[in-house]
C-alpha positions as CSV (number, residue, x, y, z in Angstrom):
1,X,131.0,125.3,184.8
2,X,130.9,128.2,182.4
3,X,133.6,126.5,180.3
4,X,131.5,123.4,180.0
5,X,128.4,125.3,178.9
6,X,130.4,127.2,176.3
7,X,131.8,123.9,175.1
8,X,128.3,122.4,174.9
9,X,127.0,125.5,173.1
10,X,129.9,125.2,170.6
11,X,129.2,121.6,170.0
12,X,125.5,122.3,169.5
13,X,126.4,125.0,167.0
14,X,128.6,122.7,165.0
15,X,126.0,119.9,164.9
16,X,123.4,122.5,163.8
17,X,125.6,123.6,160.9
18,X,126.2,119.9,159.9
19,X,122.5,119.2,160.0
20,X,121.8,122.3,157.9
21,X,124.4,121.2,155.3
22,X,122.9,117.7,155.2
23,X,119.4,119.2,154.6
24,X,120.8,121.3,151.8
25,X,122.4,118.2,150.2
26,X,119.1,116.4,150.6
27,X,117.4,119.2,148.7
28,X,119.7,118.9,145.7
29,X,117.9,116.0,144.0
30,X,114.6,118.0,144.3
31,X,116.2,121.1,142.8
32,X,117.6,119.0,139.9
33,X,114.2,117.4,139.3
34,X,112.6,120.8,139.2
35,X,115.3,122.0,136.7
36,X,114.8,119.0,134.5
37,X,111.0,119.4,134.5
38,X,111.3,123.1,133.8
39,X,113.8,122.4,130.9
40,X,111.5,119.8,129.5
41,X,108.5,122.1,129.7
42,X,110.4,124.9,127.9
43,X,111.7,122.5,125.3
44,X,108.2,121.1,124.8
45,X,106.8,124.5,124.0
46,X,109.3,124.8,121.1
47,X,108.6,122.7,118.0
48,X,112.2,123.4,116.8
49,X,113.7,122.1,120.1
50,X,111.4,119.2,120.3
51,X,112.2,118.2,116.7
52,X,116.0,118.6,117.3
53,X,115.9,116.5,120.5
54,X,113.7,114.0,118.8
55,X,116.2,113.6,116.0
56,X,119.0,113.1,118.5
57,X,117.0,110.5,120.4
58,X,116.2,108.7,117.2
59,X,119.8,108.6,115.9
60,X,121.6,107.9,119.2
61,X,122.4,104.3,120.3
62,X,122.6,105.2,124.0
63,X,119.9,104.6,126.6
64,X,118.5,108.0,125.8
65,X,117.4,106.7,122.4
66,X,113.7,106.4,121.4
67,X,112.5,103.3,119.7
68,X,109.1,104.9,118.9
69,X,110.1,105.9,115.3
70,X,113.2,103.8,114.9
71,X,111.2,100.7,113.7
72,X,108.2,102.5,112.3
73,X,105.6,104.8,113.9
74,X,103.0,101.9,114.2
75,X,105.6,99.9,116.1
76,X,106.0,102.9,118.3
77,X,102.3,102.8,119.0
78,X,102.0,99.1,119.6
79,X,105.4,97.9,120.7
80,X,104.8,94.5,119.4
81,X,108.3,92.9,119.2
82,X,107.6,91.0,116.0
83,X,107.6,94.3,114.1
84,X,110.9,95.6,115.7
85,X,112.9,95.3,112.5
86,X,115.2,97.6,110.7
87,X,113.4,98.2,107.4
88,X,114.6,100.0,104.4
89,X,115.9,103.4,105.6
90,X,114.6,106.5,103.9
91,X,117.9,108.4,103.9
92,X,119.3,106.5,100.9
93,X,117.1,108.1,98.2
94,X,119.4,109.4,95.4
95,X,119.4,113.0,94.2
96,X,117.7,113.7,90.8
97,X,119.8,113.1,87.7
98,X,118.5,115.5,85.1
99,X,119.9,117.3,82.1
100,X,119.1,120.9,81.1
101,X,119.1,124.2,82.9
102,X,117.4,124.9,86.2
103,X,114.5,127.1,85.4
104,X,111.9,126.0,87.9
105,X,110.6,127.4,91.2
106,X,109.0,124.6,93.1
107,X,106.5,125.1,95.9
108,X,105.3,122.0,97.9
109,X,102.4,121.9,100.3
110,X,103.1,118.5,101.8
111,X,103.0,116.2,104.8
112,X,105.6,113.9,106.4
113,X,105.7,111.7,103.4
114,X,107.8,114.4,101.8
115,X,108.9,117.0,104.3
116,X,110.6,114.4,106.4
117,X,112.6,112.9,103.6
118,X,112.7,115.0,100.4
119,X,112.8,118.7,101.1
120,X,115.8,119.9,99.0
121,X,116.0,121.0,95.4
122,X,118.5,118.2,94.8
123,X,115.7,115.7,94.8
124,X,113.8,117.5,91.9
125,X,114.7,118.0,88.3
126,X,115.4,121.5,87.0
127,X,114.6,123.2,90.3
128,X,116.4,126.4,91.0
129,X,114.4,127.7,94.0
130,X,112.7,125.3,96.3
131,X,110.2,125.9,99.2
132,X,107.9,123.7,101.2
133,X,105.1,124.2,103.6
134,X,103.7,121.7,106.1
135,X,100.1,121.1,105.2
136,X,99.2,120.7,108.8
137,X,98.5,124.4,109.2
138,X,101.7,125.8,107.8
139,X,101.7,129.1,106.0
140,X,104.1,131.1,103.9
141,X,104.3,134.6,102.4
142,X,106.4,135.6,99.5
143,X,107.2,138.9,97.8
144,X,106.2,137.7,94.3
145,X,106.7,135.0,91.7
146,X,109.7,135.1,89.4
147,X,108.1,135.3,86.0
148,X,111.4,134.4,84.3
149,X,111.0,130.9,85.7
150,X,108.3,128.3,85.5
151,X,106.5,128.3,88.9
152,X,105.2,124.9,89.9
153,X,102.9,124.3,92.9
154,X,102.4,120.7,94.2
155,X,99.7,119.8,96.7
156,X,100.6,116.4,98.3
157,X,98.4,114.6,100.8
158,X,98.1,111.2,102.4
159,X,94.8,109.7,101.6
160,X,93.5,109.9,105.2
161,X,94.4,113.6,105.5
162,X,93.0,114.5,102.1
163,X,89.5,113.3,103.1
164,X,89.4,115.9,105.9
165,X,91.2,118.7,104.1
166,X,89.2,118.7,100.9
167,X,85.8,118.3,102.5
168,X,86.0,120.5,105.6
169,X,85.1,124.2,105.0
170,X,87.8,125.6,107.2
171,X,90.4,123.3,105.6
172,X,89.2,124.4,102.2
173,X,89.7,128.0,103.1
174,X,93.2,127.1,104.4
175,X,94.1,125.7,100.9
176,X,93.3,129.1,99.5
177,X,95.4,131.0,102.1
178,X,98.4,128.9,103.0
179,X,100.5,130.8,100.4
180,X,100.2,134.6,100.1
181,X,102.0,136.6,97.4
182,X,102.4,140.2,98.4
183,X,103.1,141.8,95.1
184,X,99.8,140.7,93.5
185,X,98.0,143.8,94.6
186,X,98.9,147.0,96.4
187,X,95.4,147.3,97.8
188,X,94.8,145.7,101.2
189,X,92.3,142.8,101.0
190,X,89.5,142.3,103.4
191,X,91.5,139.5,104.9
192,X,94.5,141.7,105.6
193,X,92.3,144.5,107.0
194,X,90.6,142.1,109.4
195,X,94.1,140.8,110.4
196,X,95.2,144.3,111.3
197,X,92.0,145.1,113.2
198,X,92.3,142.0,115.2
199,X,96.1,142.1,115.7
200,X,95.8,142.4,119.5
201,X,93.5,139.4,119.7
202,X,95.8,137.4,117.4
203,X,98.8,138.3,119.5
204,X,97.0,137.1,122.6
205,X,96.0,133.8,120.9
206,X,99.6,133.3,119.7
207,X,100.9,133.8,123.2
208,X,98.3,131.4,124.6
209,X,99.1,128.8,121.9
210,X,102.8,129.1,122.8
211,X,102.4,128.4,126.5
212,X,99.4,126.0,126.1
213,X,100.1,124.0,123.0
214,X,97.7,121.2,122.3
215,X,100.7,118.9,121.8
216,X,102.5,120.1,125.0
217,X,101.6,117.0,127.0
218,X,102.6,114.7,124.2
219,X,105.9,116.5,123.7
220,X,106.7,116.4,127.4
221,X,105.9,112.7,127.6
222,X,108.2,112.1,124.6
223,X,111.1,114.1,126.0
224,X,111.0,112.8,129.5
225,X,109.7,109.2,129.4
226,X,110.5,108.1,125.8
227,X,113.7,106.2,126.3
228,X,115.0,102.8,125.2
229,X,115.2,101.7,128.9
230,X,111.5,101.1,128.9
231,X,111.3,99.3,125.5
232,X,111.6,95.7,126.9
233,X,108.9,96.3,129.5
234,X,106.6,97.8,126.8
235,X,107.2,94.9,124.5
236,X,106.5,92.4,127.2
237,X,103.2,94.1,128.1
238,X,102.2,94.4,124.4
239,X,103.0,90.7,123.7
240,X,101.2,89.5,126.8
241,X,98.0,91.4,125.9
242,X,98.1,90.3,122.2
243,X,98.8,86.6,123.0
244,X,96.1,86.4,125.6
245,X,93.4,88.6,124.1
246,X,94.5,89.2,120.5
247,X,94.4,92.9,121.2
248,X,96.8,95.7,120.2
249,X,97.0,99.4,121.1
250,X,93.8,101.2,120.2
251,X,95.6,103.3,117.6
252,X,96.6,100.3,115.4
253,X,94.9,97.2,113.9
254,X,96.6,94.0,112.8
255,X,96.5,92.9,109.2
256,X,94.4,89.9,108.5
257,X,97.5,87.8,107.9
258,X,99.2,89.2,111.1
259,X,102.1,90.4,108.9
260,X,101.6,94.1,109.2
261,X,100.0,96.9,111.1
262,X,97.5,99.6,109.9
263,X,96.7,102.9,111.5
264,X,93.2,102.6,113.0
265,X,92.0,105.9,111.4
266,X,92.5,104.4,108.0
267,X,90.5,101.2,108.8
268,X,87.7,102.2,111.2
269,X,84.9,103.6,109.0
270,X,83.8,106.0,111.7
271,X,86.9,108.1,111.0
272,X,87.0,110.6,108.1
273,X,90.3,109.3,106.8
274,X,89.1,105.7,106.7
275,X,89.5,103.8,103.4
276,X,86.2,102.2,104.1
277,X,84.0,105.2,105.0
278,X,81.1,105.5,102.6
279,X,81.8,108.4,100.3
280,X,78.8,109.5,98.2
281,X,79.1,111.1,94.7
282,X,77.9,114.4,96.1
283,X,81.0,114.5,98.4
284,X,83.3,113.8,95.5
285,X,81.7,116.6,93.5
286,X,82.2,118.9,96.4
287,X,85.9,117.9,96.7
288,X,86.4,118.6,93.0
289,X,84.7,122.0,93.3
290,X,87.0,122.9,96.2
291,X,90.1,121.7,94.4
292,X,89.2,123.6,91.2
293,X,88.7,126.8,93.3
294,X,92.2,126.3,94.7
295,X,93.6,125.6,91.1
296,X,92.0,128.8,89.8
297,X,93.2,130.8,92.8
298,X,96.9,130.0,92.3
299,X,96.8,130.1,88.5
300,X,95.5,133.6,88.9
301,X,98.6,134.4,91.0
302,X,100.8,133.3,88.1
303,X,101.7,129.7,88.7
304,X,102.6,127.8,85.6
305,X,100.8,124.7,86.8
306,X,99.3,123.2,90.0
307,X,99.6,119.5,90.6
308,X,97.8,117.2,93.0
309,X,99.2,114.0,94.5
310,X,97.3,111.7,97.0
311,X,99.4,108.9,98.6
312,X,97.2,105.8,99.3
313,X,96.6,104.6,102.8
314,X,98.5,101.3,103.0
315,X,95.3,99.4,103.8
316,X,93.7,100.7,100.5
317,X,96.2,98.8,98.4
318,X,97.1,95.9,100.8
319,X,93.6,94.8,101.9
320,X,90.9,96.8,100.0
321,X,88.4,94.2,101.3
322,X,89.5,94.2,104.9
323,X,87.2,92.0,107.0
324,X,84.4,92.1,104.5
325,X,84.5,95.9,103.9
326,X,85.1,97.5,100.5
327,X,87.6,100.3,99.7
328,X,85.6,103.5,98.9
329,X,87.8,104.2,95.9
330,X,88.5,107.8,96.9
331,X,91.8,108.2,95.0
332,X,90.7,106.9,91.6
333,X,87.4,108.8,91.9
334,X,89.2,112.0,92.4
335,X,92.1,111.5,90.0
336,X,89.9,110.3,87.1
337,X,87.2,112.8,87.6
338,X,86.5,114.5,84.2
339,X,86.1,118.0,85.8
340,X,89.3,118.0,87.9
341,X,91.5,120.9,86.7
342,X,94.7,119.9,88.6
343,X,97.0,117.4,86.9
344,X,97.4,114.3,89.2
345,X,100.7,112.7,90.1
346,X,99.3,109.3,90.7
347,X,101.0,106.2,92.1
348,X,97.8,104.4,93.0
349,X,98.0,101.7,90.3
350,X,101.7,101.0,90.9
351,X,101.2,100.7,94.6
352,X,98.1,98.6,94.3
353,X,99.8,96.1,92.0
354,X,102.8,95.5,94.3
355,X,102.1,97.2,97.7
356,X,104.8,95.2,99.6
357,X,107.5,96.9,97.5
358,X,106.5,100.4,98.7
359,X,105.4,100.3,102.3
360,X,107.0,99.2,105.6
361,X,105.0,96.6,107.7
362,X,105.1,98.7,110.8
363,X,104.8,102.3,109.5
364,X,102.1,104.5,108.0
365,X,104.7,105.8,105.6
366,X,106.2,104.5,102.4
367,X,109.7,103.0,102.3
368,X,112.6,104.0,100.0
369,X,111.1,102.3,97.0
370,X,107.8,104.1,97.4
371,X,109.5,107.5,97.6
372,X,111.7,106.6,94.6
373,X,108.7,105.6,92.5
374,X,106.9,108.8,93.3
375,X,110.0,111.0,92.6
376,X,110.6,109.2,89.3
377,X,107.1,110.0,88.2
378,X,107.1,113.6,89.4
379,X,110.6,114.3,88.0
380,X,109.5,113.0,84.6
381,X,107.0,115.8,84.6
382,X,109.4,118.4,85.9
383,X,111.9,117.4,83.3
384,X,109.5,118.5,80.5
385,X,109.9,122.1,81.7
386,X,113.7,122.0,81.5
387,X,115.4,124.2,78.9
388,X,117.8,122.0,77.0
């Protein structure tokens, strides 16, 4: 009797151990899911990691790939299959072929039109030292300017971004402070004193911005869900909605000939960056005043010259009378203003005369030919500084 009880007890103990092991095994997928989510959260907080992973997902041909940027950013917003084409790649731009010595220090304040594709001194004539700053809030501090070289500063903006940056008070202040040169004065400025006084508050804000980035949700969605596995489903949904209702994603609008896409913020006149928003002369005068203040500021710091370049919204040159609206003429009104102190690197007329050469049908950016045309014009100016 006792023997049987002991045997039953032993059996129960074995079965209990088996059940416990099975439960542990069942928990493994949950643990893995938690680890994946945690890793995605940490990666999403780092712009460097997100960029690196994004580059991998863009270049790989595995199921981990992303098609959001592969065929143009507007395709990635709409997923309309008619725009899923391999357009002219932007990695084929040749390096600059220039004669003379390298005697230029070049500083760029630029957006994705340049920092994604042409951020090396090899693209620019006569450049010995090269530095760029993302105009979406980037800042840089340097010890001083090398007076033995010509120091060139270029401010490059897309048309839609310029409208906001030049007119907004905070943005105008940013243009005066994105580059600080420490050796200009040994006396602390009011700005630096305020920065020291509020260092604790700044540290708290930086810590908060690290853990609660505005783009955190977008980054996580991209890292976790952005995969080529879902592209056919997204394309089917986009095609069905467009064919039934002639509607696209709310971030894009279709060209009038249905042959290209435009970013809605460049078309809808309720947006600051729209090519069709009414811009009165008083706003242009304010923009010129702000730009001249920026020019004087950096010339005082010792820059040889400060240049301005505004890249047209695609709709400005493709369809300047889109659905009965009229292009507000922002670029020519700024570039040709008699009081503008900055020298303009303008591609507006070239792009207007043959826009299909310079833009991709499913992207807000220019194509290889657009970048080449811009580089050719800018390098022509840089070459004039070269010592033969």
